[in-house]
C-alpha positions in Angstrom: 17.7 1.0 32.1 15.9 0.1 28.9 17.9 0.3 25.6 17.5 -0.9 22.1 20.6 -1.0 19.8 20.4 -1.6 16.1 23.2 -3.0 14.0 23.8 -4.6 10.6 23.3 -1.6 8.3 25.6 -0.9 5.4 25.8 -0.7 1.6 24.2 -3.3 -0.6 23.6 -3.6 -4.3 20.2 -3.6 -6.0 18.6 -7.0 -5.4 20.9 -7.9 -2.5 20.1 -8.8 1.1 20.9 -7.4 4.5 19.9 -8.4 8.0 19.4 -5.9 10.7 19.6 -6.7 14.4 17.8 -5.0 17.3 19.3 -6.0 20.7 17.2 -5.2 23.8 18.6 -4.6 27.3 16.8 -3.9 30.5 13.6 -5.6 29.3 12.5 -8.8 27.6 11.8 -8.3 23.9 9.6 -11.4 23.8 7.1 -9.6 26.2 6.5 -6.5 24.1 5.7 -5.3 20.6 8.9 -4.4 18.7 8.9 -2.4 15.6 11.2 -1.4 12.7 10.9 2.0 11.1 12.9 3.9 8.6 13.4 7.5 7.5 14.8 8.6 4.2 16.2 12.1 3.7 13.4 14.6 3.3 10.7 12.1 4.1 8.6 11.2 7.1 9.4 8.2 9.2 7.5 5.2 8.0 6.6 1.9 9.7 8.3 -1.1 8.2 7.4 -4.0 10.4 6.2 -5.0 13.9 6.3 -8.3 15.8 4.0 -9.0 18.7 4.9 -11.0 21.8 3.6 -14.4 22.5 2.4 -15.7 19.1 4.8 -13.5 17.2 2.2 -12.1 14.9 3.9 -9.7 12.5 2.9 -6.7 10.4 4.6 -5.3 7.3 4.2 -2.0 5.5 3.1 -2.3 1.9 6.5 -1.2 0.4 8.3 -4.2 2.0 5.7 -7.0 2.0 7.1 -10.1 0.5 10.7 -8.9 0.7 11.3 -8.2 4.4 10.9 -10.6 7.3 10.8 -9.8 11.0 11.8 -12.5 13.5 12.8 -12.8 17.1 15.5 -14.8 19.0 14.3 -15.0 22.6 17.6 -16.5 23.8 19.5 -13.5 22.4 16.8 -11.0 23.4 17.1 -9.7 19.8 14.7 -9.0 17.0 15.9 -9.2 13.4 14.8 -7.7 10.1 15.8 -9.8 7.1 15.7 -7.6 4.0 15.8 -9.3 0.6 15.4 -8.1 -3.0 16.5 -4.7 -1.9 15.8 -1.6 -4.0 17.3 1.9 -4.0 14.1 3.2 -2.4 14.9 1.1 0.6 17.8 3.5 1.4 17.1 5.1 4.7 18.1 5.2 8.4 16.5 2.2 10.0 15.3 2.4 13.6 14.2 -0.3 16.0 11.8 0.6 18.8 10.1 -1.1 21.7 6.5 -0.5 22.8 6.4 -1.2 26.5 2.8 -0.3 26.6 1.6 -3.2 24.4 2.4 -6.8 23.9 0.8 -6.8 20.5 1.3 -4.6 17.4 -1.6 -2.3 17.0 -3.5 -1.9 13.7 -2.6 0.6 12.5 0.8 0.9 14.0 1.0 3.9 16.3 4.5 5.2 16.3 4.0 7.4 19.3 3.4 4.3 21.4 6.9 3.2 20.9 8.8 4.8 23.7 12.3 3.3 23.5 14.2 4.0 20.3 17.6 3.0 19.0 20.1 5.4 17.5 19.4 4.1 14.0 21.5 2.3 11.4 22.1 3.5 7.8 21.1 1.3 5.0 22.1 2.3 1.4 21.1 0.4 -1.7 23.0 1.2 -4.8 21.4 0.9 -8.3 
C-alpha cells in the first residue's frame, strides 16, 4: 500500500527554522512528483513546494521563495522541507502528497493530481 507520513512539525519562534520530513512507503519517491502544501485555519489549502523526479527540479510558492527549500534523500525514500526565516503567517497544518500520475511537477501545480496525502503536521510560528 502507498503511504506518505509527515513529521517534524512543532512550535518555532519568529525567524527560526524547522525541517519537515515526508517518508514514503509502497512506492519510490524518486520516481514521482512530491509536493508540500499547507492549510491555515479559515483559509484554502495552498501549494508550498514540489520536487520532480529525475533532475529534482523544484517549484516554490511565492510566500516561501527564498526561505524554504525542498530536497530528497533517495536512500531514505524521504522528501524534506527546510523552512528558514519563519514568520507567524507560516502557521498552518503542512501536508505532503505524492503524485503517482506524474514524474514532474506541473505548472501550475494541480493539487487534485496528488492522490496520496499524509495526515498533516502542525507548524506554529510565534511572534
